[in-house]
C-alpha positions as CSV (number, residue, x, y, z in Angstrom):
1,X,-64.2,33.7,-11.2
2,X,-62.8,36.5,-12.7
3,X,-61.0,37.9,-9.4
4,X,-59.3,33.7,-9.3
5,X,-57.9,34.1,-13.2
6,X,-56.6,37.4,-12.2
7,X,-54.5,36.0,-9.2
8,X,-53.7,32.8,-11.0
9,X,-52.6,34.1,-13.9
10,X,-54.5,32.0,-15.5
11,X,-56.1,32.4,-19.3
12,X,-58.1,28.6,-18.8
13,X,-60.1,30.7,-16.0
14,X,-60.3,34.1,-17.9
15,X,-62.3,32.0,-20.6
16,X,-64.1,30.7,-18.4
17,X,-65.3,33.8,-16.8
18,X,-66.5,35.2,-20.4
19,X,-68.4,31.9,-21.1
20,X,-70.7,32.2,-17.7
21,X,-70.8,35.9,-18.7
22,X,-72.5,34.8,-22.0
23,X,-74.6,31.9,-20.5
24,X,-75.7,34.1,-18.1
25,X,-76.8,36.8,-20.7
26,X,-78.1,34.6,-23.0
27,X,-80.5,32.2,-20.5
28,X,-81.6,35.2,-18.4
29,X,-85.2,34.4,-20.1
30,X,-85.4,30.2,-18.8
31,X,-87.5,29.9,-16.6
32,X,-86.0,26.8,-15.3
33,X,-82.7,27.2,-13.3
34,X,-80.6,30.2,-15.1
35,X,-77.2,28.9,-13.7
36,X,-78.0,25.3,-15.3
37,X,-75.6,26.2,-18.0
38,X,-73.0,28.0,-15.7
39,X,-73.0,25.4,-13.3
40,X,-72.5,22.7,-16.3
41,X,-69.2,25.0,-17.9
42,X,-67.7,25.3,-13.7
43,X,-68.6,21.4,-13.0
44,X,-66.5,20.7,-16.9
45,X,-63.8,23.1,-15.9
46,X,-63.4,21.3,-12.3
47,X,-63.3,18.2,-13.9
48,X,-61.0,18.9,-16.8
49,X,-58.5,20.3,-13.5
50,X,-59.3,17.3,-11.3
51,X,-57.9,15.2,-13.9
52,X,-54.8,17.1,-15.1
53,X,-54.4,16.9,-11.1
54,X,-54.3,13.4,-10.8
55,X,-52.2,12.9,-14.2
56,X,-49.8,15.8,-13.0
57,X,-50.0,13.8,-9.6
58,X,-49.0,10.4,-11.0
59,X,-46.4,12.2,-13.3
60,X,-45.2,13.6,-10.2
61,X,-45.1,9.5,-8.6
62,X,-43.1,8.2,-12.0
63,X,-40.8,10.9,-11.9
64,X,-40.1,10.7,-8.0
65,X,-39.6,7.0,-8.6
66,X,-38.3,6.9,-11.4
67,X,-35.3,9.2,-10.1
68,X,-34.5,7.8,-7.4
69,X,-34.4,4.3,-8.4
70,X,-32.2,5.8,-11.7
71,X,-30.0,7.4,-9.2
72,X,-29.3,5.2,-7.3
73,X,-28.3,3.0,-10.3
74,X,-26.5,5.4,-11.7
75,X,-24.4,4.9,-8.0
76,X,-24.3,1.8,-8.4
77,X,-22.9,1.5,-11.6
78,X,-20.2,4.2,-11.2
79,X,-19.1,2.2,-8.2
80,X,-18.3,-1.3,-9.6
81,X,-17.0,0.7,-13.0
82,X,-14.7,2.1,-9.9
83,X,-14.2,-0.9,-8.0
84,X,-13.0,-2.6,-11.5
85,X,-10.7,-0.2,-12.3
86,X,-9.1,-0.5,-8.9
87,X,-9.0,-4.3,-9.5
88,X,-7.6,-3.6,-12.6
89,X,-4.7,-1.0,-12.1
90,X,-3.8,-3.4,-9.2
91,X,-3.4,-5.9,-11.2
92,X,-1.6,-4.4,-14.2
93,X,1.0,-3.4,-11.3
94,X,1.4,-6.6,-9.9
95,X,1.7,-7.9,-13.6
96,X,4.4,-4.8,-14.2
97,X,6.3,-5.7,-11.2
98,X,6.7,-9.6,-12.1
99,X,7.6,-8.9,-15.8
100,X,10.4,-6.7,-14.3
101,X,11.2,-9.2,-11.9
102,X,11.9,-11.7,-14.8
103,X,13.9,-9.5,-16.8
104,X,16.3,-9.1,-14.1
105,X,15.8,-13.0,-13.4
106,X,17.1,-13.8,-17.2
107,X,19.6,-11.5,-17.0
108,X,20.8,-13.2,-13.8
109,X,20.7,-16.6,-15.6
110,X,22.4,-14.8,-18.6
111,X,25.1,-13.7,-16.9
112,X,25.3,-17.0,-14.9
113,X,25.9,-19.1,-18.2
114,X,28.3,-16.5,-19.2
115,X,30.5,-17.0,-15.9
116,X,29.6,-20.7,-16.0
117,X,31.0,-20.9,-19.6
118,X,34.0,-19.0,-18.8
119,X,35.0,-21.0,-15.2
120,X,34.6,-23.8,-17.7
121,X,36.8,-22.7,-20.1
122,X,39.5,-21.8,-17.6
123,X,39.3,-24.8,-15.7
124,X,39.8,-27.0,-19.5
125,X,42.6,-24.6,-20.2
126,X,44.0,-25.5,-16.8
127,X,43.4,-28.9,-17.0
128,X,45.5,-29.3,-20.4
129,X,48.4,-27.4,-18.7
130,X,48.6,-29.8,-15.8
131,X,48.2,-32.9,-18.4
132,X,51.3,-31.3,-20.3
133,X,53.0,-30.2,-17.2
134,X,52.6,-33.5,-15.6
135,X,53.4,-35.2,-18.3
136,X,56.8,-33.5,-19.0
137,X,57.7,-33.7,-14.9
138,X,56.7,-37.4,-14.6
139,X,59.2,-38.0,-17.7
140,X,62.0,-36.1,-16.1
141,X,61.5,-37.6,-12.6
142,X,61.9,-40.6,-14.5
143,X,64.9,-39.5,-16.4
144,X,66.4,-38.6,-12.9
145,X,65.1,-41.7,-11.1
146,X,67.3,-43.8,-14.3
147,X,70.9,-41.6,-14.4
148,X,70.3,-42.1,-10.9
149,X,70.5,-45.7,-11.0
150,X,72.9,-45.9,-13.5
151,X,75.0,-44.1,-11.5
152,X,74.7,-45.4,-8.0
153,X,75.4,-49.2,-10.3
154,X,78.2,-47.3,-11.5
155,X,79.9,-46.8,-8.8
156,X,78.6,-49.7,-7.0
157,X,80.7,-52.0,-8.9
158,X,84.9,-53.0,-8.1
159,X,86.6,-51.0,-10.5
160,X,89.6,-49.0,-10.0
161,X,88.8,-46.2,-11.7
162,X,86.2,-45.7,-9.9
163,X,86.9,-45.7,-6.4
164,X,89.5,-42.6,-7.5
165,X,86.5,-40.8,-8.9
166,X,84.4,-41.8,-6.6
167,X,84.5,-38.4,-4.4
168,X,83.2,-36.7,-8.0
169,X,80.9,-39.5,-8.2
170,X,79.3,-39.0,-4.3
171,X,78.5,-35.2,-5.3
172,X,76.5,-35.6,-8.6
173,X,75.0,-38.8,-7.0
174,X,73.5,-36.0,-4.3
175,X,72.6,-33.5,-6.7
176,X,70.7,-35.8,-8.6
177,X,68.7,-37.2,-5.8
178,X,68.3,-33.6,-4.4
179,X,66.9,-33.0,-7.9
180,X,64.6,-36.3,-8.1
181,X,63.5,-34.5,-5.0
182,X,62.6,-31.3,-6.4
183,X,60.8,-33.3,-9.0
184,X,58.5,-35.8,-7.0
185,X,57.6,-32.1,-4.6
186,X,56.8,-30.4,-8.0
187,X,54.8,-33.2,-9.4
188,X,53.1,-34.2,-5.6
189,X,52.2,-29.9,-5.9
190,X,51.0,-30.0,-9.2
191,X,48.9,-33.1,-8.4
192,X,47.3,-31.6,-5.3
193,X,46.5,-27.9,-7.2
194,X,44.3,-29.6,-9.8
195,X,42.5,-31.7,-7.2
196,X,42.3,-28.3,-5.6
197,X,41.0,-26.5,-8.7
198,X,39.0,-29.5,-9.8
199,X,37.4,-29.7,-6.7
200,X,36.4,-25.9,-6.5
201,X,35.2,-25.9,-10.3
202,X,33.6,-28.7,-9.1
203,X,31.4,-27.1,-6.1
204,X,31.3,-23.8,-7.7
205,X,29.7,-25.6,-11.3
206,X,27.2,-27.3,-8.7
207,X,26.1,-23.6,-6.9
208,X,25.6,-22.3,-10.1
209,X,23.2,-25.1,-11.3
210,X,21.3,-24.9,-7.8
211,X,21.4,-21.2,-8.6
212,X,20.4,-22.0,-12.3
213,X,17.0,-24.1,-11.4
214,X,15.9,-21.9,-8.7
215,X,15.8,-18.9,-10.6
216,X,14.9,-20.7,-13.8
217,X,12.4,-21.6,-12.0
218,X,10.8,-18.5,-10.3
219,X,11.1,-17.4,-13.6
220,X,8.5,-20.0,-14.6
221,X,6.5,-19.6,-12.2
222,X,6.1,-15.5,-12.3
223,X,5.7,-15.8,-16.1
224,X,2.8,-18.0,-15.2
225,X,1.6,-15.8,-12.8
226,X,2.2,-12.0,-15.0
227,X,0.3,-14.9,-17.6
228,X,-2.7,-15.0,-15.8
229,X,-3.0,-11.3,-14.8
230,X,-2.7,-10.3,-18.2
231,X,-5.8,-12.3,-18.8
232,X,-7.8,-11.3,-16.2
233,X,-7.0,-7.7,-16.9
234,X,-8.3,-8.6,-20.4
235,X,-11.0,-10.3,-18.9
236,X,-12.2,-7.2,-16.1
237,X,-11.5,-4.6,-19.1
238,X,-14.3,-6.1,-20.8
239,X,-16.6,-6.8,-18.1
240,X,-15.7,-2.8,-17.2
241,X,-16.8,-1.5,-20.4
242,X,-19.9,-3.5,-19.9
243,X,-21.0,-1.6,-17.3
244,X,-19.8,1.6,-18.4
245,X,-22.2,1.0,-21.5
246,X,-24.3,0.3,-19.3
247,X,-23.6,3.1,-16.6
248,X,-23.9,5.2,-20.4
249,X,-27.7,4.1,-20.7
250,X,-28.5,5.0,-17.2
251,X,-27.3,8.8,-18.0
252,X,-29.0,8.8,-21.0
253,X,-31.9,8.0,-19.6
254,X,-31.3,10.2,-16.9
255,X,-31.1,12.8,-18.8
256,X,-34.5,12.2,-20.1
257,X,-36.2,12.2,-16.9
258,X,-34.4,15.0,-15.8
259,X,-36.2,16.9,-19.1
260,X,-39.2,15.4,-18.2
261,X,-39.3,15.6,-14.7
262,X,-36.8,18.5,-13.5
263,X,-36.8,21.1,-16.2
264,X,-40.2,22.3,-15.8
265,X,-40.8,26.1,-15.5
266,X,-43.4,25.9,-13.2
267,X,-42.2,23.4,-10.2
268,X,-45.0,20.8,-9.3
269,X,-45.8,21.7,-5.8
270,X,-46.1,25.5,-7.3
271,X,-48.4,24.1,-10.1
272,X,-49.9,21.8,-7.1
273,X,-51.0,24.6,-5.0
274,X,-52.2,26.8,-8.2
275,X,-54.3,24.3,-8.9
276,X,-55.5,23.8,-5.4
277,X,-56.8,27.2,-5.4
278,X,-58.3,27.0,-8.9
279,X,-60.2,23.8,-8.5
280,X,-61.1,25.5,-4.0
281,X,-63.1,28.5,-6.3
282,X,-64.4,26.8,-8.9
283,X,-66.3,24.4,-5.9
284,X,-67.0,28.1,-4.2
285,X,-68.2,29.2,-7.6
286,X,-71.0,26.6,-7.4
287,X,-71.7,26.7,-3.9
288,X,-72.7,30.4,-4.7
289,X,-74.7,29.3,-7.5
290,X,-76.2,26.7,-5.5
291,X,-77.4,29.5,-2.7
292,X,-78.6,31.2,-5.8
293,X,-80.2,29.1,-7.8
294,X,-82.1,27.8,-4.4
295,X,-83.5,31.9,-3.5
296,X,-84.4,32.4,-7.1
297,X,-87.0,29.1,-6.9
298,X,-87.7,30.6,-3.9
299,X,-88.8,34.1,-5.3
300,X,-90.3,32.7,-8.6
301,X,-92.7,30.5,-6.1
302,X,-94.0,33.1,-4.4
303,X,-94.7,34.8,-7.3
304,X,-96.7,31.9,-9.0
305,X,-98.5,32.2,-5.4
306,X,-99.4,35.9,-5.8
307,X,-100.7,34.7,-9.0
308,X,-102.9,32.3,-8.7
309,X,-104.6,34.5,-5.3
C-alpha cells in the first residue's frame, strides 16, 4: 500500500497505509480475523474511490455534452449574426444607392422645371413681340392698300391733269404694290414663324411633362423602396442585437464550462488512469488479506487441535 501511495503520489493512500499499520499493530491480539479492521479501511477507501470515479465520470460526460452543445450553439449564433450583418449591409447599400438616385432625379426635375420656366418665358416674350409686330404689320398693310385704292380711283377718273401725270402715278402705284407685296410676305412669314415657334414650344412642353411624370414616379417608388429598406434595416439590427445577446450568454456560459471542465491541473484521462490503478491496488490488497486471513485461520485451527490432543 505504501508502494502504491508512492507510485501514484497520493497522500490519501499514504494515510491509509499508516492507518492499516496501526490497525494491525493494535489488533494483533484479537482472536478473530486480525485483518478485519484493515480490510474495513481498504473497503472504505475502495468505496470512496469508486464513488469519486463514478462522480468524475458523470461530470466528464456532462462536460463533454455541454461543451459540444455549447460549441454548436456558439457556431449557430455566430453564423446567424454574420448572416444578419450581411443582410443589413446589403440593405443599407441598396438604400444608399436609392437615396443617391433619388437625389439625382430631384436635381434633374429641378433643372427641368427651370428649363421649362425659361422656355415659357421666352415663348411669352416672342408671342408678345409677335402680337405687337403683327398689329403694326397689318396696320401698315392696310394703309398701303388704302393708298393704292385711292390712287387707283384717282388715276382712273377722266381728267386731263390726271392724264398728264399718268406716268408718274403709275410709278407710285407700282412702288406701293411692291410695298404691299413685301408687307404681305413679311406678315405671312411672321405668322409662319410664330406658328412654328408655338408648335416647338408645345412639343417641348409635352416632352418635359412626360419626362417630369416619369422621373416623379421614379422618385416616388424609389423613396418608398428605401423607406421600407431603412425600416427593414432597423428591424434586422434589432434582431441582430437579440442574437448577439444570446451569443454573449453562450460565450459567458462557455467560459464557465471551460473553468469547470477544461481548466484542470490534471486531465480527466490521467485522473481516470491513476484512480483505476489505485482501485486495482486496493482490490489486490484485499485479495492478499483474504488469503492471509484464510492461512491464519488454518494455522489457528491446527494449534487448537494440538492442544485438544
